[in-house]
TORVO-938083 format. One line per 8 residues: number of its first residue (from 0); their letters; for each residue z negated, x negated, y of C-alpha. Coordinates in nm, 2 decimals, padded with zeros to 4 digits. Layout:
N
NUM	a	Z:X:Y ~ ...
END
This chain:
430
0	meitishn	00.00:00.00:-00.01 ~ 00.11:-00.13:00.34 ~ -00.21:-00.22:00.56 ~ -00.20:00.05:00.81 ~ -00.42:00.02:01.10 ~ -00.24:00.13:01.43 ~ -00.32:00.11:01.78 ~ -00.32:00.31:02.08
8	lhlvsssl	-00.07:00.11:02.33 ~ 00.29:00.10:02.31 ~ 00.34:-00.28:02.43 ~ 00.29:-00.56:02.21 ~ 00.19:-00.90:02.36 ~ 00.46:-01.05:02.58 ~ 00.35:-01.40:02.49 ~ 00.47:-01.36:02.13
16	glkqqkaw	00.81:-01.22:02.25 ~ 00.76:-00.86:02.14 ~ 00.94:-00.54:02.26 ~ 00.82:-00.20:02.31 ~ 00.74:-00.01:01.99 ~ 00.88:00.31:01.86 ~ 00.70:00.65:01.91 ~ 00.70:00.68:01.55
24	ikpeprra	00.37:00.47:01.52 ~ 00.06:00.68:01.49 ~ -00.30:00.54:01.62 ~ -00.57:00.54:01.40 ~ -00.93:00.42:01.44 ~ -00.95:00.06:01.50 ~ -01.32:-00.01:01.37 ~ -01.27:00.20:01.05
32	gflstvlv	-00.93:00.08:00.99 ~ -01.03:-00.30:01.02 ~ -01.33:-00.27:00.81 ~ -01.13:-00.09:00.55 ~ -00.85:-00.36:00.55 ~ -01.11:-00.67:00.52 ~ -01.27:-00.48:00.22 ~ -00.93:-00.42:00.04
40	tllrmlhp	-00.83:-00.77:00.12 ~ -01.14:-00.92:-00.03 ~ -01.15:-00.69:-00.35 ~ -00.77:-00.80:-00.42 ~ -00.86:-01.18:-00.34 ~ -01.19:-01.16:-00.62 ~ -01.00:-00.92:-00.88 ~ -01.06:-01.11:-01.20
48	rrkprisf	-00.70:-01.02:-01.35 ~ -00.47:-00.98:-01.03 ~ -00.61:-01.24:-00.82 ~ -00.35:-01.33:-00.56 ~ -00.27:-01.71:-00.51 ~ -00.44:-01.84:-00.19 ~ -00.24:-02.09:00.03 ~ -00.34:-02.25:00.37
56	tfgrhetv	00.01:-02.15:00.54 ~ 00.36:-02.00:00.47 ~ 00.57:-02.32:00.55 ~ 00.92:-02.38:00.66 ~ 01.16:-02.19:00.45 ~ 01.50:-02.06:00.49 ~ 01.46:-01.75:00.29 ~ 01.20:-01.51:00.31
64	iyserfas	01.18:-01.26:00.04 ~ 00.95:-00.96:00.18 ~ 00.75:-00.84:-00.11 ~ 00.77:-00.94:-00.49 ~ 00.95:-00.63:-00.61 ~ 01.25:-00.74:-00.78 ~ 01.22:-01.07:-00.63 ~ 01.43:-01.26:-00.89
72	qlakvfpe	01.73:-01.05:-00.87 ~ 01.71:-01.08:-00.46 ~ 01.70:-01.45:-00.50 ~ 02.01:-01.45:-00.70 ~ 02.18:-01.32:-00.35 ~ 02.09:-01.66:-00.21 ~ 02.08:-01.90:-00.50 ~ 02.14:-02.20:-00.29
80	kdarifdp	01.89:-02.14:-00.03 ~ 01.50:-02.21:-00.02 ~ 01.35:-01.91:-00.05 ~ 00.95:-01.81:-00.07 ~ 00.79:-01.46:-00.11 ~ 00.58:-01.28:00.13 ~ 00.36:-01.02:00.00 ~ 00.26:-00.80:00.27
88	flraevfi	00.05:-00.63:-00.02 ~ -00.17:-00.92:-00.07 ~ -00.14:-00.90:-00.44 ~ 00.08:-01.23:-00.51 ~ 00.00:-01.49:-00.25 ~ -00.23:-01.48:00.08 ~ -00.15:-01.72:00.33 ~ -00.50:-01.75:00.52
96	lelsvacf	-00.40:-01.92:00.84 ~ -00.14:-01.64:00.93 ~ -00.35:-01.34:00.80 ~ -00.69:-01.48:01.03 ~ -00.45:-01.51:01.32 ~ -00.30:-01.16:01.26 ~ -00.65:-00.98:01.23 ~ -00.75:-01.19:01.55
104	lwlfrrrn	-00.46:-01.07:01.72 ~ -00.53:-00.70:01.61 ~ -00.85:-00.69:01.68 ~ -00.84:-00.81:02.04 ~ -00.50:-00.76:02.19 ~ -00.52:-00.36:02.15 ~ -00.14:-00.34:02.05 ~ 00.01:-00.05:01.90
112	wtisdyyf	00.07:-00.27:01.57 ~ -00.09:-00.30:01.21 ~ -00.23:-00.62:01.07 ~ 00.08:-00.61:00.85 ~ 00.31:-00.63:01.15 ~ 00.10:-00.93:01.30 ~ 00.09:-01.09:00.98 ~ 00.47:-01.07:00.87
120	ylvlkksr	00.56:-01.17:01.25 ~ 00.35:-01.49:01.24 ~ 00.51:-01.58:00.89 ~ 00.87:-01.54:01.04 ~ 00.76:-01.76:01.32 ~ 00.63:-02.03:01.11 ~ 00.92:-02.01:00.86 ~ 01.18:-02.03:01.11
128	ashvvtsv	01.38:-01.83:00.85 ~ 01.75:-01.76:00.89 ~ 01.73:-01.48:00.62 ~ 01.49:-01.20:00.53 ~ 01.56:-01.00:00.21 ~ 01.36:-00.72:00.05 ~ 01.41:-00.44:-00.18 ~ 01.14:-00.23:00.03
136	lanrsifr	01.29:00.04:00.26 ~ 00.97:00.29:00.28 ~ 00.79:00.06:00.48 ~ 00.77:00.08:00.85 ~ 00.62:-00.27:00.93 ~ 00.94:-00.43:00.83 ~ 01.15:-00.24:01.06 ~ 00.91:-00.26:01.35
144	vrealpqk	00.90:-00.64:01.31 ~ 01.29:-00.65:01.32 ~ 01.30:-00.45:01.63 ~ 01.05:-00.66:01.81 ~ 01.26:-00.96:01.74 ~ 01.44:-01.11:02.05 ~ 01.81:-01.02:02.07 ~ 01.92:-01.37:02.02
152	sptrffff	01.72:-01.44:01.73 ~ 01.96:-01.59:01.44 ~ 01.74:-01.42:01.17 ~ 01.94:-01.20:00.94 ~ 01.80:-00.88:00.76 ~ 01.89:-00.75:00.42 ~ 01.78:-00.46:00.28 ~ 01.86:-00.35:-00.07
160	qtgmiwld	01.76:00.02:-00.19 ~ 01.61:00.01:-00.54 ~ 01.47:00.35:-00.58 ~ 01.55:00.71:-00.47 ~ 01.39:00.78:-00.14 ~ 01.38:01.08:00.09 ~ 01.58:01.02:00.44 ~ 01.30:01.08:00.67
168	evpqdmgl	01.08:00.81:00.46 ~ 01.30:00.56:00.67 ~ 01.31:00.54:01.04 ~ 01.60:00.70:01.18 ~ 01.65:00.41:01.44 ~ 01.59:00.10:01.20 ~ 01.66:-00.14:01.47 ~ 01.95:-00.32:01.24
176	rpqdrlft	02.15:-00.60:01.42 ~ 02.51:-00.63:01.38 ~ 02.45:-00.94:01.13 ~ 02.21:-00.75:00.92 ~ 02.30:-00.54:00.60 ~ 02.16:-00.26:00.43 ~ 02.30:-00.18:00.08 ~ 02.23:00.16:-00.05
184	ystsysda	02.21:00.37:-00.40 ~ 02.52:00.60:-00.28 ~ 02.81:00.69:-00.04 ~ 02.59:00.98:00.02 ~ 02.32:00.76:00.16 ~ 02.50:00.51:00.35 ~ 02.70:00.82:00.53 ~ 02.35:00.95:00.62
192	wrisdphh	02.22:00.66:00.78 ~ 02.52:00.56:00.95 ~ 02.54:00.94:01.12 ~ 02.18:00.85:01.22 ~ 02.30:00.55:01.44 ~ 02.72:00.47:01.46 ~ 02.60:00.11:01.54 ~ 02.56:00.09:01.14
200	ldvvhaig	02.94:00.17:01.06 ~ 02.99:-00.21:00.93 ~ 02.62:-00.25:00.84 ~ 02.55:-00.04:00.58 ~ 02.73:-00.05:00.24 ~ 02.70:00.14:-00.09 ~ 02.66:-00.06:-00.41 ~ 02.42:00.10:-00.62
208	slpsviek	02.12:-00.11:-00.68 ~ 02.09:-00.48:-00.71 ~ 01.96:-00.48:-01.06 ~ 02.23:-00.24:-01.17 ~ 02.49:-00.48:-01.02 ~ 02.37:-00.76:-01.21 ~ 02.32:-00.60:-01.53 ~ 02.68:-00.45:-01.48
216	atarsrqr	02.85:-00.74:-01.66 ~ 02.64:-00.73:-01.96 ~ 02.61:-00.36:-02.01 ~ 02.97:-00.33:-02.00 ~ 03.03:-00.59:-02.27 ~ 02.77:-00.43:-02.48 ~ 02.92:-00.22:-02.80 ~ 02.86:00.14:-02.77
224	cssgkvgf	02.84:00.32:-03.12 ~ 02.70:00.67:-03.19 ~ 02.31:00.64:-03.25 ~ 02.21:01.00:-03.30 ~ 01.95:00.95:-03.02 ~ 01.95:01.12:-02.68 ~ 01.71:00.92:-02.42 ~ 01.52:01.10:-02.17
232	isswrepl	01.46:00.87:-01.85 ~ 01.07:00.92:-01.75 ~ 00.96:00.93:-01.38 ~ 00.62:01.01:-01.46 ~ 00.34:00.92:-01.22 ~ -00.03:00.91:-01.25 ~ -00.18:01.22:-01.08 ~ -00.48:01.21:-00.80
240	tlggnevk	-00.77:01.37:-00.87 ~ -00.92:01.60:-00.59 ~ -01.20:01.83:-00.65 ~ -01.19:01.78:-01.00 ~ -00.82:01.91:-01.02 ~ -00.52:01.66:-01.09 ~ -00.25:01.70:-00.80 ~ 00.00:01.57:-00.63
248	lnrvtlqp	00.07:01.54:-00.28 ~ 00.34:01.72:-00.07 ~ 00.51:01.40:00.09 ~ 00.56:01.65:00.42 ~ 00.24:01.83:00.45 ~ 00.00:01.63:00.25 ~ -00.11:01.96:00.07 ~ -00.20:01.92:-00.29
256	isyefwfs	00.04:02.04:-00.54 ~ -00.08:02.11:-00.90 ~ 00.02:01.84:-01.16 ~ 00.16:02.09:-01.40 ~ 00.38:02.25:-01.12 ~ 00.50:01.93:-01.03 ~ 00.61:01.83:-01.35 ~ 00.70:02.18:-01.45
264	perrllph	01.07:02.07:-01.52 ~ 00.95:01.84:-01.78 ~ 00.68:02.09:-01.92 ~ 00.94:02.37:-01.94 ~ 01.28:02.24:-02.01 ~ 01.19:01.95:-02.25 ~ 01.09:02.11:-02.54 ~ 01.40:02.33:-02.52
272	laeslqqm	01.61:02.02:-02.49 ~ 01.43:01.87:-02.79 ~ 01.51:02.19:-03.02 ~ 01.85:02.19:-02.91 ~ 01.92:01.83:-02.99 ~ 01.74:01.87:-03.31 ~ 01.97:02.14:-03.40 ~ 02.28:01.94:-03.31
280	glrlevlg	02.14:01.66:-03.56 ~ 02.03:01.45:-03.26 ~ 01.68:01.28:-03.17 ~ 01.52:01.30:-02.85 ~ 01.37:00.95:-02.73 ~ 01.13:00.92:-02.42 ~ 01.18:00.60:-02.23 ~ 00.85:00.55:-02.07
288	smlsetqk	00.83:00.43:-01.71 ~ 00.49:00.25:-01.72 ~ 00.46:-00.08:-01.83 ~ 00.31:-00.09:-02.20 ~ 00.02:-00.32:-02.17 ~ -00.14:-00.07:-01.89 ~ -00.37:00.23:-01.95 ~ -00.09:00.42:-01.75
296	aqserdfy	00.14:00.37:-02.02 ~ -00.09:00.56:-02.28 ~ -00.15:00.84:-02.01 ~ 00.24:00.89:-02.00 ~ 00.26:00.90:-02.37 ~ -00.02:01.16:-02.39 ~ 00.14:01.37:-02.11 ~ 00.46:01.39:-02.32
304	ssflgdnv	00.25:01.46:-02.64 ~ 00.07:01.76:-02.47 ~ 00.38:01.97:-02.51 ~ 00.64:01.79:-02.72 ~ 00.35:01.74:-02.98 ~ 00.47:01.78:-03.35 ~ 00.70:02.09:-03.30 ~ 01.00:01.90:-03.25
312	dwkfssrt	01.14:01.56:-03.37 ~ 01.08:01.31:-03.06 ~ 00.99:00.94:-03.03 ~ 00.83:00.76:-02.69 ~ 00.97:00.42:-02.61 ~ 00.73:00.22:-02.43 ~ 00.86:00.00:-02.13 ~ 00.79:-00.36:-02.18
320	sqlsnygk	00.88:-00.52:-01.86 ~ 01.01:-00.44:-01.53 ~ 01.40:-00.45:-01.64 ~ 01.37:-00.36:-02.01 ~ 01.47:-00.01:-02.00 ~ 01.83:-00.13:-01.86 ~ 01.87:-00.29:-02.21 ~ 01.82:00.02:-02.39
328	lsgydllv	02.05:00.23:-02.19 ~ 02.35:00.17:-02.42 ~ 02.15:00.25:-02.74 ~ 02.18:00.64:-02.67 ~ 02.45:00.89:-02.70 ~ 02.34:01.06:-02.37 ~ 02.07:01.02:-02.10 ~ 01.87:01.27:-01.96
336	avdsalay	01.68:01.27:-01.64 ~ 01.52:01.52:-01.38 ~ 01.49:01.25:-01.08 ~ 01.48:00.91:-01.21 ~ 01.63:00.62:-01.01 ~ 01.73:00.48:-01.34 ~ 01.98:00.80:-01.41 ~ 02.20:00.70:-01.11
344	ealslgfk	02.19:00.33:-01.20 ~ 02.29:00.44:-01.55 ~ 02.56:00.65:-01.42 ~ 02.70:00.38:-01.21 ~ 02.72:00.16:-01.53 ~ 02.92:00.42:-01.70 ~ 02.65:00.56:-01.92 ~ 02.67:00.95:-01.95
352	viflqlee	02.35:01.12:-01.79 ~ 02.29:01.49:-01.77 ~ 02.01:01.62:-01.53 ~ 01.73:01.89:-01.56 ~ 01.64:02.08:-01.26 ~ 01.43:02.39:-01.16 ~ 01.50:02.55:-00.80 ~ 01.11:02.58:-00.73
360	tkgfrfpp	01.07:02.20:-00.75 ~ 01.37:02.09:-00.52 ~ 01.14:02.05:-00.21 ~ 00.94:01.77:-00.37 ~ 01.13:01.65:-00.65 ~ 01.48:01.49:-00.56 ~ 01.77:01.73:-00.63 ~ 02.04:01.59:-00.89
368	gypgvdsc	02.27:01.39:-00.66 ~ 02.05:01.39:-00.35 ~ 02.10:01.33:-00.05 ~ 02.48:01.44:-00.14 ~ 02.61:01.80:-00.21 ~ 02.46:01.93:-00.52 ~ 02.78:02.04:-00.65 ~ 02.95:01.70:-00.71
376	lkplvlna	02.71:01.64:-01.02 ~ 02.73:02.02:-01.11 ~ 02.91:01.93:-01.44 ~ 02.61:01.71:-01.52 ~ 02.35:01.95:-01.45 ~ 02.18:02.16:-01.74 ~ 02.16:02.52:-01.64 ~ 01.80:02.60:-01.67
384	enphvwqe	01.80:02.98:-01.67 ~ 02.03:02.96:-01.96 ~ 01.91:02.72:-02.25 ~ 02.11:02.91:-02.52 ~ 02.42:02.74:-02.39 ~ 02.26:02.38:-02.36 ~ 02.42:02.27:-02.68 ~ 02.79:02.34:-02.59
392	hllkviem	02.70:02.19:-02.22 ~ 02.53:01.88:-02.41 ~ 02.84:01.84:-02.64 ~ 03.09:01.86:-02.35 ~ 02.94:01.57:-02.18 ~ 02.88:01.36:-02.47 ~ 03.30:01.42:-02.55 ~ 03.36:01.42:-02.19
400	pekefrgv	03.67:01.16:-02.16 ~ 03.61:00.84:-01.98 ~ 03.83:00.92:-01.69 ~ 03.70:01.26:-01.64 ~ 03.35:01.12:-01.62 ~ 03.41:00.88:-01.39 ~ 03.56:01.12:-01.16 ~ 03.24:01.31:-01.19
408	vesslgre	03.03:00.98:-01.10 ~ 03.25:00.86:-00.82 ~ 03.25:01.21:-00.64 ~ 02.88:01.18:-00.64 ~ 02.77:00.80:-00.60 ~ 03.12:00.67:-00.45 ~ 03.38:00.45:-00.62 ~ 03.24:00.16:-00.42
416	vveaqled	02.93:00.20:-00.64 ~ 03.13:00.20:-00.97 ~ 03.31:-00.10:-00.89 ~ 03.05:-00.31:-00.70 ~ 03.00:-00.66:-00.85 ~ 02.77:-00.93:-00.75 ~ 03.03:-01.13:-00.60 ~ 03.12:-00.84:-00.36
424	iirrir	02.72:-00.85:-00.22 ~ 02.74:-01.20:-00.18 ~ 03.07:-01.22:00.00 ~ 02.92:-00.94:00.25 ~ 02.64:-01.14:00.35 ~ 02.83:-01.45:00.44
END
């Protein structure tokens, strides 16, 4: 979680060379925020299992990788560059000098920035980096710092979308410069962000996700044959507990939503799917989203067991590493998902995918093809109201000619996404 301690004034220190900040920064209590930040930082530094490395200072580096998420894949975009990871979440490594100064500046300058903002800005100054590359989009800190850098700053920012994200989670004015690049999941995302700022026309490019682009050469070389299995790509997440009830929070109103209602597409539709598949001679296999060595993985397995149980033939496949599920995709005759990002990556890799959807959850679960028009993916969406026709629909998608299937995918994700190669990305950042 980003260190979110905000301030009341709209100007940041002129001695740091920072510009006026945007109105979407909301002030929060200073003293309580500072104490909570210090406490969270100390707890993370003292955690016996996930204790971060402690370094005095960041040092000079040509490339800064913002967040350790998909860091190894991001490093492949700049293979010849001197790169170092900056972790704003204080899990991997903590730079004592920059973090201490960031706390001091935040506490005494009374500016409208968070400690994370100061921390990242100081790291950039120290490193004199020419490139910042990240897979984090739903983090306003990096956009605030980007906006604050002097216009003549030579630093270029490269953003890679690596998950489904609501458009309003990213500030409308991202503060991107002509030399920056934003690589998105689909042409729908690219078009939406270009509309928000006409200056983004040459900055935003649809490629799919970076991991899927890297995986593309390997995935397409794998031999595919009928396995008799259909994989359901899980998007399960652990619930919150409020007042003794398990809930998820509405992202807009922050009102609690029943955990059972949130996952009603899985609870209501997966048993029907498993029965239909069993009648077709196929077996359902759930691809877990939680890493197998964590307690969350067992909770995820228990979640699916609670409504699939022993009534139908199914199996749970644990996720053994961050990228292990990519290697499993070719082992299924068909993939099924509700709103998993991996489903769209699978589409871009040429794997057959079909979606489950309930109308009543569209306000807080991503509808198929988001943020594009639902009709683009209609041939790949099961009709929840008529499960008796599912077998026919499933068979139609499984047997759909490659050319026809590719046409459906291109109409939703875009031809650029289907054809994207790592060399194309490297060329666009030169």
